[in-house]
C-alpha positions, 0 to 999 in steps of 0.5 A: 688253312691246313687241309683235313684230308688224311686219306691218300690214294696213289696210283701207278698207271698201267704201262704201254709200250711198242710190241716190238720192244718185247717184255721188259719186266715190271719192277717195283713202283719205287717212286710211288713207294717213296712218296707213300713213305713220306706221306705216312711219315707226316701222318697220312693214311696212304693206299697204293693201287699198282695198276702196272702189276695187275698181270693183264696184257692188252693189245692196242692199235698201232702195235702197242701192248699195255701191261696191267689193270684196266682200272675196273677195280679202282672204284672198289678201292676208292669205296673202301678207303673213302671216309664217306664209303 
């Protein structure tokens, strides 16, 4: 039996790396975009939440930095695309 789910949310997570690496830059989420294109080509409605490009930098314990969203806006995205929302 085929699934009736036609709405898909793909999430690119925030990036965490050691502080001493320095900022390496954040490129396009090509893997996520390839998956999105494939799914769209098969009739799915696809949404992408790119947490890594949210522009926030947070210090972590042990000398790590996290680049990107803390996912606080994710619930709003889900509510907007949810069939029940």
